[in-house]
N, C-alpha and C positions, 0 to 999 in steps of 0.2 A: 590580426584577430578577425576570424571569419565566423559569423554566427549562422550562416546558411548551411542547411543540410546538404550532404553530397547526393549525387544522382543515385547511388546505391541505397542510401538511407531513405530517400523519397520512394524508391521502388519497394523497399521493405514496407513503408507506410501504406502504399497503395495495395500491396498484397494482403497485409494484415487487415486493412479496412474491408476489403472484399471478402476475406475469409470470415470475419466477424459478422458481416451482413448476411452471408449465406448460412453460416453454421450456428450463429448465436443471435438471431433476431429477438425481438421483444417477447414473443410467445415462448421461446425456449428459455429465456431468462426467467420469466414468470413461472414456468413449469419447474425449473431447477431450484428456484428460491423457496418453493413450497416443499421440497424434499428435506430429509434429515441431513444428508451429507452436503447439499447445497451446490454441487457441481457434478459434471458428467465425467467420469473417469475415462471414458473412451475419447472424449475431447482432450482431456489432459494428456493422454498418450499421443493423440494426433498432433497437438502443437509441439510435443517433444520431438516428433519425427521431423517437424519443420525447423527445429533448432531453437525454439523460443526459450525453453528453460535453461539451455546451455549457452545462450547468447553471450553472456559476460563471464562465463567460466573458462579458464585457460584450457587450451587444447590438450595438454598433457593429462587433464582430469576429465576428458570426454566432452569438453565444451567447444564452442566455436572461436573463442578467444577475442571477441569484439569488446568494445568498451561501453561506457555508460550511455552514450548518445544513442546507440542502436537499441539499447534496452529502453530508453526513454521514448523512442518512437513507438514501440510496442505498447508501453504503458499508457501513453496518451490515447491511442486507439481503443485500448481496453476500457479506459475511463469513459470514452464517448459511447461505447456500447454497453456499459455496465456488465462487462463479461464476468460471469460468476465462476471463479476458479481460485485456488490457493496460490496464485502466481505471486502476489505481493509478499505474502508471508514466506513462501519458499524461496523465491528467486531474489527478490529485492532485499530481504532482511537475512534469512538464514544462510543462503549461499554466499552472500557478501561477507557475513561474519566468518564463515569457514575459509573463503578465499583469502581474506585479509589477515586472519589471525590463527587459523588452524595449523596444526602440525602437519608434516607431509603425510604421516600415517592417517590422520583424520581426514585430510583432503582426499586421499586415495580411497578411503572407505566410503565416504558419503557423497562427494561431488559427482562422480560418474552416475550414481543412482538418481540424483536430482536432474542432471542433464538428460538422462534417458527417460524421464517421466515416471520412474519407478518409486519415487519417494516424495512424500509431502513433509515439509519441515516448517517449523515456526519458532519464534522467540517467545518465551514465557517470562515476561519481565514484570508487568503491572500486577498489583494485588488488589484485594477488595477495597482498599483505601482509595483506589482510583488515581494514584499519583504516578507520573511518568518520570520522576526524578530519583536520584540515588537514595534519598531519605525514605522513599516509599518501600524499599526492599526490606522485608521482615523475615522471609524464609531463611532457614539456616541449613548449613551443611557441616557435619562433624566428621573429622577424619579418624580412621581406624587403620589397623595394619593391612586390611584387605581392600580399603578404598574409602568412599565417602557415603554418608547417610544423610539424605535430604528430607527435610520436613517443612511444610508450609502450604500455602494456598495461593494460586495465581488466578487472576480473573481478567476478563476482556482479552483473552488470548486469541488472536486471529487464527481461524482454522484449527484451533486446538482440538476440536472434536474429531478431526480426521487425520491429524498429523501422525506420521510414523516416527519422527525425530523431534524432540523438544530441546531447545537451548535455554536452560533454566538459570535465572539469576538467584543466588543465595549468598548469605553472609558466612564468611569463614574468618573467625577471629576478628570480627568487626568490619572487615573489608568485603566488598562484593566480588564474587567469582562467578564464572559461567560454566555450566556443566552440560555435556551432551548426554541426553537421557532418551533411550528408546522408549516410545510410548507404551510398549507392551510389557514392560517390566513390572514385577510385583509391587504393589503399593501405590500405583498411579491410578487415580480415579478422575473421570472426565464427565462433565455435565454441559450440555449445550445451553446457551443463554438466549433468551428472547430479547432481541435488540430492535432498535428503530429501523435499521437498514437490513431487510431480509436477504439482500443480494450479497452480503458479506458476513459470514457466520463467525461467531465468537463462542468461547467456552470458558468455563471455570475448571481448573485442574488442581486436584489435591494430591499432595505428596506425603504419604504416610510411611516413614522409615524406608524410603526408597534407596536401595543400595546400587552404587555405580563404582567402577574400578578407579584406581588412582589416576590413570591416564584419560579419564573422562573430562578433565578440565580443559576448557578452551583458552588458549594463551597460557598465562601463568597465574598462580593463586594471587588474588587481590587485584588483578587487572580487569576484572569484569566490567566495572562501570566505564572505564576508559574505552573498552571495546564497544560497549553498548552505545556510548555517546558517539563513537565513530560511525557505527551502523546507523544510528538515528540521523546523523548529519546527512548521509546520502539518502536515506529513506524519505526524509521530509522533502527532498528535492523530487524524488520519484512521485511522491504523493502530490506535490504541487503540479507536476506535469499531468498526472491523472486528473486533477481538478480542472486543468485547462481543457482537457478533452471533454469532460462533463459540461463545463460552462459553455463551450462552443456548441455542443449538442442542444443545450437549452436555448441558446440564441437561434439556432437553425429551426428548432421546433416553433418558437415564437414567431419568427418571420414567415414561415410557411403557413401557419395558422392565420396570421394577419392578412396574408394575401388571399386566402381562401374563404374566410368567414365573412359573410355579408350581413350588414345591418343598414337599415334605411336605404336599401338599394345600392350600396357601395361596399367595397372591402373595408374592414375595420382598420387596416393598415393605412388608409387614407386619412384617418383622424389624427390630429396633432398629438393627442395624449399617447396613443399607441406608438406613433413615430418616435416620440421622445423616449418611451420605455425601451424600444429596440435600439435606439442610438446609445442610450446609457449602458445597455448590456454590451454593445459592441465595444465601447470604450473600456469597460471592465475586462472583457475577454482579451483584447489586444494588449492591454497593460499587463494582465496576468501572464499572457504568453511571453512577453518580453522578460518578465522577472523569472519565470520558470526556465526558459531557454538559456538565459544567462547563467543561472545556477547550474543547469545541466552542463554547460560548457565548463564552468569552474570545477564541477565534479570530475570531468574527464581530463582537464588540462591544468588547473591551478588550484590545488588543495588549500593554499593560503587564502585565496579569495573566497573559497567556499564557506569559511567561517562567518562571513557577512552575507554572502549571496543566498545561502540556504535558508536561514531564518527569515530573510526578507521575502523570499519566494513563498515559503510556507504561510506566513501570516497574511500576505497580500492575496495569494491565490485562494486561500480558504474563504476570505471575505468575498472575493469576486465570484466564486462559484455559488456561494449561498445567495448572494444578491441576484445572480442570473436565474437560479432555480426558483426563487421567490417571484421574480418579475415574470418568468415564464408562466407561472400559475395565474398571475394577474392578467396577463394578455389573453389567456385561454378562458378566463372567467369561471363560471360555475363548473364547467366540465373538467377543469384542471384539478379540482379537489376530489374527483371521483376515483374509486379504486381501478376502474377500467382504463383510465388514462395514465400514460407513463410519466407525466409531469411530476406526480408525487414520488415516484421512485428516485428521480434525480434530486428532488428536494431532500429526501431522507438521506441519500448518499452524501449530499452537500453538507448537511448538518453533522452527520457522524464523522465525516472526514475533517471537519473543522476541529473536532476534539481529539481526533486520533493523533498519537505521538505528541500530544501537548497542544493546547489551544493557542490562538493567535496572540493573546495577551502574554502568555508565558514566553513565546518565542520573541516577541517584541522586547520584552524585558531583557532577555539574553542578548539580543542584538544591541540594545542600548549599552549594556555592559561591555560588549566587545568593541564598540566604537568610542568608548570612554565617556558616555553621557551619565 
C-alpha cells in the first residue's frame, strides 16, 4: 500500500498550481464571482484543452482515462485557489454518474461534450427542504406512452443557473429515479440564489410538466437513490480533498502574515499565542490531508474501504477547514474581517462546504452505523 503520489501526479500538481496562479489569481476570482455566470467560459475551454474535464473519463468517450487520484490532484489545487468554475458539479458529480451508471448511448451522447468543455452539467437532487437524504425527494415523474413528465422544485443546485444538462431526482411510483434533462427544454425555470459563498454559484430550478423521453432515465427506474448515494460517496472524498487545499492556503496566509506583520518592534509570529494558533492549524491540515488522501486511495483502489474512509474524511476535513479559516482571520486581526482581504472568502467557502452534501454530524452518524456503533 503506497500513499505517495507518483512523479507524473506531482508534475500534474505543479502544472495545475502554476496555471491557477497565472490565470486565476485573487483579482480574477473576485471579478468572476461578481458576474451572473460566476466563471469564465474561455477558461473552461482552456482547461478542457489541458484535459482537466476529461481526466477521469474513459478514452472511448473522449477522456484521458485516468483515475480518481489524478482528479484529486486537480481538485486540491482548485480548492487552494478558490477557482471559480463548474468543475465540481460537472466532472466530480455529473460525469461520474454517467460513467458509472449511464447506458452506452447516454455516455456517447454526453461524456465527449463534457471532456471537450462544451457542456456544463450538474445534479439536481436537493429541494427547498434542504435535505440531502432520500426522504427529502418530493419531485415526481409520471410515465406516459411518449415518456416522462417531471414536476417539482430543486434548490441549492450547484451551477444550476449555467448547466446545459440536469440530472434530476424524482419519485416514480414511490421510488427515486434519475432523469437526464437538457436545461433548455420547455417547462424548466431557473433562478440564481444569493449564497454565503459567491465563488460557488447555486440555483433554484422549477420543473413545470417537463417532458423527457423514455430513455432519459439514468440506470433503471427506482435505482436513483442508489446511484445518488454512490456518486455522493465519491463526491464527499473530492470535497474533502478540496477542503485540504483551502485549509493549507489558510495556513500559508497566516504564517506569511505572522512573519511580515510587526508589533512592538517584532514580527507577531514571535509571540507565543500566534505560534500556537499556527501550530494548531498545521496539526489540523496534516491530519485532514491524511484522512482525505486515504479516502482518495480507497476511491481509486478499494471501494469496500471507501464506505468508512469517505465519511471519515468529509466530517474531519470539514471541521479542519473551518477551524483553519477562522484562525486565519484571528491571526490577521481586524484586516481579516474586511472585504478587501481574501481571508473572508476562504471562511465563507469553508462554512458552505461544511454543509454541502450533508454536514459533519450527518456523516458521522452514517459512519457510526457502518462500523456497528
